[in-house]
Backbone as CSV, one residue per row, in Angstrom:
resi,resn,N_x,N_y,N_z,CA_x,CA_y,CA_z,C_x,C_y,C_z
1,MET,-5.391,0.900,24.509,-4.536,-0.007,23.211,-4.108,1.434,22.332
2,PRO,-2.731,1.582,21.858,-2.594,2.923,21.150,-3.084,2.739,19.624
3,ARG,-3.392,4.051,19.069,-3.747,4.130,18.042,-2.703,3.815,16.681
4,GLU,-3.480,3.250,15.661,-2.467,3.119,14.747,-1.804,4.342,14.101
5,LYS,-0.529,4.243,13.627,-0.077,5.245,12.941,0.526,4.820,11.738
6,GLY,0.411,6.069,11.029,1.180,5.857,9.636,-0.044,5.455,8.365
7,GLU,0.546,4.825,7.163,-0.459,4.516,6.472,-0.059,2.940,6.066
8,LYS,-1.418,1.931,5.735,-1.320,0.782,5.516,-2.118,0.732,4.326
9,VAL,-1.608,0.060,3.320,-2.235,0.016,1.682,-3.245,-1.387,1.915
10,VAL,-4.418,-1.603,1.567,-5.105,-2.591,1.696,-5.084,-3.010,0.125
11,ALA,-5.280,-2.199,-0.991,-5.486,-2.547,-2.403,-5.027,-1.547,-3.254
12,VAL,-4.445,-1.738,-4.499,-4.184,-1.137,-5.390,-4.714,-1.339,-6.616
13,ASN,-5.182,-0.240,-7.376,-5.955,-0.475,-8.805,-4.609,-0.320,-9.808
14,ARG,-3.890,-1.168,-10.350,-3.089,-1.174,-11.105,-3.584,-1.066,-12.572
15,ARG,-4.904,-1.781,-12.780,-5.190,-1.607,-14.128,-5.609,-0.223,-14.749
16,ALA,-6.154,0.474,-13.429,-6.606,1.984,-13.981,-5.388,2.915,-14.423
17,ARG,-4.212,2.532,-13.878,-3.367,3.383,-14.453,-2.867,3.242,-15.943
18,HIS,-3.146,1.666,-16.206,-2.755,1.389,-17.700,-3.939,1.831,-18.818
19,GLN,-5.254,1.606,-18.268,-6.388,2.179,-18.994,-6.841,3.777,-19.248
20,TYR,-6.126,4.402,-18.143,-6.579,5.822,-18.001,-5.552,6.749,-18.076
21,THR,-5.485,7.807,-18.093,-4.605,8.946,-18.133,-5.092,9.457,-16.811
22,ILE,-4.223,9.583,-15.645,-4.811,10.169,-14.320,-4.252,11.649,-14.205
23,GLU,-5.609,12.701,-14.411,-5.166,14.333,-14.497,-4.706,14.406,-13.029
24,LYS,-5.414,14.144,-12.015,-5.397,14.623,-10.703,-6.031,13.653,-9.726
25,THR,-5.506,13.529,-8.439,-5.835,12.734,-7.602,-6.521,13.353,-6.580
26,TYR,-7.559,12.741,-5.850,-8.075,13.222,-4.538,-8.193,12.099,-3.414
27,GLU,-8.071,12.684,-2.137,-8.090,11.769,-0.988,-9.268,11.754,-0.216
28,ALA,-10.157,10.633,-0.441,-11.481,10.782,0.283,-11.716,9.659,1.474
29,GLY,-12.540,10.012,2.392,-12.955,9.127,3.436,-13.900,8.079,2.955
30,LEU,-14.149,7.153,3.648,-15.138,6.348,3.241,-16.122,5.918,4.374
31,VAL,-17.591,5.747,4.230,-18.517,5.510,4.913,-18.813,3.898,5.009
32,LEU,-18.294,3.517,6.147,-18.164,1.951,6.040,-18.903,1.464,7.361
33,SER,-19.543,0.238,7.434,-19.957,-0.789,8.442,-19.068,-1.451,9.219
34,GLY,-19.160,-1.771,10.525,-18.239,-2.578,11.148,-17.659,-3.607,10.210
35,THR,-18.167,-4.615,10.053,-17.531,-5.711,9.197,-17.094,-5.394,7.955
36,GLU,-17.193,-4.699,7.342,-16.421,-4.042,6.047,-15.024,-3.503,6.594
37,VAL,-14.918,-2.926,7.692,-13.716,-2.329,8.353,-12.797,-3.616,8.990
38,LYS,-13.511,-4.393,9.374,-12.519,-5.730,9.640,-12.209,-6.610,8.594
39,SER,-12.898,-6.512,7.584,-12.616,-7.236,6.363,-11.329,-6.405,5.673
40,LEU,-11.491,-5.059,5.606,-10.273,-4.384,5.080,-9.020,-4.262,6.308
41,ARG,-9.181,-4.394,7.121,-8.068,-4.362,8.245,-7.628,-6.005,8.087
42,ALA,-8.067,-7.352,7.518,-7.607,-8.212,7.323,-6.804,-8.450,5.680
43,GLY,-7.116,-7.412,5.198,-6.309,-6.974,3.750,-7.100,-7.552,2.328
44,HIS,-8.369,-7.583,2.802,-9.168,-7.979,1.544,-10.116,-6.970,0.873
45,ALA,-9.934,-6.797,-0.455,-10.472,-5.550,-1.171,-9.800,-5.690,-2.742
46,ASN,-10.821,-5.322,-3.237,-10.765,-5.610,-5.159,-11.171,-3.946,-5.621
47,LEU,-10.440,-3.500,-6.291,-10.723,-2.170,-6.703,-10.913,-2.077,-8.308
48,THR,-10.631,-3.107,-8.853,-10.421,-3.534,-10.377,-11.670,-2.815,-11.315
49,ASP,-13.035,-3.194,-10.615,-14.178,-2.929,-11.267,-14.834,-1.653,-10.820
50,GLY,-14.273,-1.176,-9.870,-14.559,0.060,-9.226,-14.904,1.283,-9.896
51,TYR,-15.613,2.327,-9.510,-15.837,3.594,-10.212,-16.559,4.420,-9.169
52,ALA,-16.517,5.730,-9.368,-17.219,6.492,-8.412,-17.964,7.582,-9.430
53,PHE,-18.928,8.231,-8.777,-19.626,9.074,-9.368,-20.335,9.978,-8.383
54,ILE,-20.946,11.236,-8.993,-21.405,12.185,-8.162,-23.153,12.418,-8.725
55,ASP,-23.906,12.069,-7.056,-25.171,12.071,-7.546,-25.704,12.913,-6.517
56,LYS,-26.646,14.154,-6.948,-27.282,14.996,-5.800,-26.561,15.439,-4.812
57,GLY,-25.256,15.984,-5.349,-24.490,16.716,-4.540,-23.576,15.853,-3.523
58,GLU,-23.525,14.484,-3.881,-22.858,13.656,-2.678,-22.010,12.626,-3.772
59,ALA,-20.775,12.339,-3.292,-19.901,11.343,-3.915,-20.038,9.917,-3.455
60,TRP,-20.208,9.354,-4.466,-20.500,7.678,-4.437,-19.362,6.879,-5.019
61,ILE,-19.244,5.666,-4.380,-18.096,4.675,-5.070,-18.880,3.126,-5.182
62,ASP,-18.876,2.887,-6.333,-19.796,1.557,-6.516,-19.098,0.258,-7.253
63,GLN,-19.078,-0.708,-6.956,-18.392,-1.856,-7.488,-17.211,-2.261,-6.872
64,VAL,-16.745,-1.675,-5.719,-15.544,-2.217,-4.989,-16.049,-3.141,-4.197
65,ASN,-15.360,-4.544,-4.599,-15.389,-5.545,-3.651,-14.827,-5.728,-2.378
66,ILE,-15.659,-5.439,-1.193,-14.933,-5.902,0.060,-15.805,-7.134,0.431
67,PRO,-14.855,-8.314,0.498,-15.570,-9.403,0.747,-16.224,-9.647,2.368
68,GLN,-16.892,-10.178,2.531,-17.780,-10.404,3.835,-16.827,-11.010,4.656
69,TYR,-16.695,-10.428,5.781,-15.902,-10.696,6.862,-16.260,-12.421,7.321
70,SER,-15.177,-12.939,7.531,-15.518,-14.453,7.605,-16.208,-14.686,9.149
71,GLN,-15.682,-14.021,10.309,-16.453,-14.205,11.601,-17.820,-13.520,11.864
72,GLY,-18.101,-12.821,10.601,-19.391,-12.078,10.660,-20.584,-13.187,10.743
73,THR,-21.758,-12.261,11.467,-22.675,-13.113,11.628,-23.884,-12.371,10.561
74,TRP,-25.145,-12.536,10.966,-26.062,-11.754,10.244,-25.848,-10.525,9.814
75,THR,-25.276,-9.698,10.891,-25.010,-8.345,10.429,-23.931,-8.156,9.328
76,ASN,-23.532,-9.246,8.707,-22.648,-8.879,7.679,-22.976,-7.960,6.642
77,HIS,-22.072,-7.287,5.754,-22.454,-6.266,4.685,-22.548,-7.044,3.294
78,ALA,-22.813,-6.261,2.488,-23.109,-6.622,1.037,-21.808,-6.093,0.412
79,ALA,-21.171,-7.401,-0.418,-19.798,-7.113,-0.885,-19.749,-6.265,-1.634
80,LYS,-20.661,-6.108,-2.605,-20.623,-4.924,-3.699,-21.453,-3.869,-3.684
81,ARG,-21.650,-2.884,-2.654,-22.643,-2.083,-2.438,-22.173,-0.642,-2.834
82,GLN,-23.036,0.094,-2.844,-22.616,1.478,-2.956,-21.904,2.159,-1.476
83,ARG,-21.222,2.710,-1.570,-20.425,3.189,-0.274,-20.397,4.902,-0.580
84,LYS,-20.691,5.706,0.435,-20.425,7.317,0.203,-19.089,7.559,0.470
85,LEU,-18.664,8.322,-0.138,-17.053,9.398,-0.089,-17.292,10.560,0.626
86,LEU,-16.468,10.577,1.474,-16.350,11.668,2.253,-15.301,12.866,1.753
87,LEU,-16.004,13.954,0.820,-15.157,15.030,0.202,-15.674,16.089,0.621
88,HIS,-14.792,17.583,0.437,-15.172,18.807,0.855,-16.146,18.987,-0.579
89,LYS,-17.341,20.015,-0.130,-18.322,20.066,-1.016,-17.869,20.921,-2.133
90,GLU,-16.708,21.649,-2.187,-16.193,22.230,-3.156,-15.494,21.438,-4.241
91,GLU,-14.714,20.397,-3.640,-14.372,19.154,-4.502,-15.473,18.657,-4.994
92,ILE,-16.430,17.988,-4.341,-17.594,17.589,-5.248,-18.285,18.358,-6.310
93,THR,-18.333,19.485,-5.961,-18.939,20.717,-7.319,-17.890,20.299,-8.213
94,LYS,-16.665,20.603,-8.059,-15.578,20.826,-9.142,-15.485,19.289,-9.886
95,LEU,-15.366,18.494,-9.679,-15.615,17.119,-9.683,-16.481,16.595,-10.653
96,GLY,-17.978,16.977,-10.112,-19.065,17.052,-11.023,-19.066,17.386,-12.254
97,HIS,-18.608,18.860,-12.178,-18.590,19.411,-13.380,-17.569,19.026,-14.227
98,LYS,-16.579,18.488,-13.750,-15.336,18.229,-14.722,-16.180,16.815,-15.485
99,VAL,-16.794,15.945,-14.737,-17.200,14.754,-15.366,-18.497,14.670,-16.235
100,ALA,-18.797,15.725,-15.676,-20.529,16.079,-16.863,-19.934,16.600,-17.903
101,VAL,-18.979,17.827,-18.082,-18.651,18.615,-19.153,-17.452,17.916,-20.092
102,GLY,-16.458,17.503,-19.387,-15.250,17.345,-20.029,-14.998,15.586,-20.368
103,GLY,-15.747,14.962,-20.115,-15.298,13.371,-20.496,-14.299,12.868,-19.753
104,TYR,-14.357,13.205,-18.244,-13.597,12.560,-17.537,-14.577,11.497,-16.914
105,THR,-13.661,10.612,-16.215,-14.527,9.572,-15.146,-13.546,9.802,-13.887
106,LEU,-14.219,9.024,-12.711,-13.404,9.035,-11.296,-13.393,7.624,-11.272
107,VAL,-12.165,7.503,-11.024,-11.486,5.984,-10.928,-11.065,5.845,-9.295
108,PRO,-11.259,4.841,-8.562,-10.618,4.463,-7.329,-9.346,3.762,-7.547
109,LEU,-8.133,4.459,-7.283,-6.592,3.935,-7.477,-6.185,3.093,-6.269
110,LYS,-6.304,3.525,-4.995,-5.883,2.959,-3.796,-6.601,2.929,-2.530
111,LEU,-6.732,1.710,-1.902,-7.524,1.714,-0.535,-6.684,1.581,0.382
112,TYR,-6.869,2.235,1.764,-5.746,2.345,2.585,-6.114,2.846,3.646
113,PHE,-5.483,2.729,4.861,-5.874,3.379,6.329,-4.557,4.304,6.534
114,VAL,-5.173,5.494,7.197,-4.207,6.578,7.376,-4.232,6.634,8.771
115,ASP,-3.775,6.604,9.719,-3.977,6.532,11.277,-5.072,6.052,11.800
116,GLY,-5.343,4.910,11.059,-6.626,3.901,11.607,-7.911,4.494,10.854
117,ARG,-8.012,5.318,10.146,-9.159,5.790,9.212,-8.808,5.238,7.689
118,ALA,-9.940,4.391,7.223,-10.224,4.208,5.752,-10.388,5.243,4.823
119,LYS,-9.325,5.315,4.064,-9.563,6.142,2.967,-9.185,5.598,1.307
120,VAL,-9.605,6.310,0.466,-9.596,5.912,-1.085,-9.199,7.066,-1.790
121,GLU,-8.200,6.618,-2.503,-7.851,7.554,-3.464,-8.336,7.528,-4.754
122,ILE,-8.761,8.782,-5.186,-9.642,8.677,-6.688,-9.026,9.332,-7.554
123,GLY,-8.999,9.100,-8.715,-8.569,9.834,-9.614,-9.201,10.237,-10.881
124,LEU,-9.285,11.483,-11.195,-9.954,12.064,-12.153,-9.112,11.602,-13.334
125,ALA,-9.953,11.049,-14.259,-9.238,10.302,-15.582,-9.951,10.290,-16.878
126,LYS,-8.923,10.256,-17.936,-9.683,10.318,-19.001,-8.998,9.002,-19.912
127,GLY,-9.955,8.311,-20.434,-9.710,7.097,-20.960,-8.527,7.322,-22.192
128,LYS,-7.715,5.994,-22.172,-6.647,6.021,-23.252,-7.170,5.189,-24.312
129,THR,-6.542,5.461,-25.532,-6.919,4.758,-26.686,-5.643,3.687,-26.982
130,GLU,-5.700,2.649,-27.770,-4.837,1.531,-27.887,-3.746,2.293,-28.209
131,PHE,-3.470,3.376,-28.929,-2.315,3.650,-29.524,-1.382,4.601,-28.415
132,ASP,-2.102,5.364,-27.257,-1.743,5.595,-25.820,-1.280,4.664,-25.389
133,LYS,-2.045,3.209,-25.030,-1.646,2.254,-23.974,-0.212,1.548,-24.558
134,ARG,0.001,1.283,-25.989,0.997,0.886,-26.631,2.361,1.850,-26.049
135,GLN,2.310,2.961,-26.561,3.149,3.883,-26.373,3.559,4.222,-25.087
136,THR,2.759,3.937,-24.019,3.022,3.889,-22.419,3.956,2.602,-22.286
137,LEU,3.416,1.558,-22.865,4.419,0.565,-22.752,5.723,0.294,-23.174
138,ARG,5.803,0.712,-24.513,6.852,1.077,-25.117,8.119,1.844,-24.268
139,GLU,7.395,3.223,-23.740,8.254,4.142,-22.926,8.749,3.085,-21.728
140,ARG,8.045,2.659,-21.040,8.342,1.940,-19.890,9.537,0.790,-20.158
141,GLN,9.318,0.051,-21.636,10.288,-0.850,-21.665,11.686,-0.249,-22.077
142,ASP,11.556,0.918,-22.667,12.696,1.732,-23.119,13.362,2.138,-22.050
143,LYS,12.921,2.853,-21.119,13.254,3.062,-19.908,13.935,1.837,-18.885
144,ARG,13.430,0.800,-18.702,13.985,-0.493,-18.219,15.330,-0.786,-19.009
145,GLU,15.249,-0.779,-20.593,16.473,-1.574,-21.195,17.692,-0.268,-20.933
146,ALA,17.215,0.833,-20.715,18.288,1.814,-20.364,18.895,1.755,-19.365
147,GLU,18.074,1.445,-18.151,18.542,1.209,-16.632,19.270,-0.022,-16.668
148,ARG,18.809,-1.110,-17.279,19.907,-2.234,-17.542,20.940,-1.969,-18.049
149,ALA,20.952,-1.377,-18.991,22.548,-0.875,-19.754,23.287,-0.168,-18.832
150,MET,22.851,0.789,-18.394,23.739,1.660,-17.343,24.303,0.732,-16.268
151,ARG,23.127,-0.054,-15.670,23.727,-0.948,-14.524,24.678,-2.086,-14.928
152,SER,24.587,-2.477,-16.199,25.845,-3.348,-16.768,27.098,-2.658,-16.907
153,ARG,26.923,-1.439,-17.359,28.184,-0.642,-17.778,29.088,-0.151,-16.231
154,ASN,27.907,0.114,-15.608,28.861,0.449,-13.877,29.412,-0.681,-13.412
155,ARG,28.898,-2.016,-13.598,29.719,-3.124,-13.102,30.980,-3.374,-13.829
156,LEU,30.897,-3.184,-14.767,32.214,-3.566,-15.656,33.266,-2.223,-15.239
157,GLY,32.846,-1.461,-14.937,33.809,-0.129,-14.470,34.300,-0.226,-13.024
158,ASP,33.803,-1.251,-12.446,34.338,-1.418,-10.936,35.750,-2.312,-11.224
């Protein structure tokens, strides 16, 4: 059987980009059991409540919901368990320092497969205030209105 090629997105955390300002992103591997991989390949996952943390020099992700595999037996996994992240040691120490000192948090942004291997994109994020959230919404709406006006103007010119 040929190996998978390319990227297949399983879940995206859109709420995180609204609630946080993402400073930098990292790609990390995941340590998963067999039924978790099968459930992910079926496209079932939810990142909304998830967060990552550093504990004793290891990176972990928690509260990411990967539902139980429907054809699984007694070997099925727990849906919201802590899962280990695979990062380089330098990245882990750098992230741990930023989180401890600078008021940052680690948020999962995207869960996907790259060439058959499960990966998660983690964002080093800082929380937005209500004013920042409203300002981002306003900027997005203004940009959308400008594009709409340009499109209608270009149609009239044809």
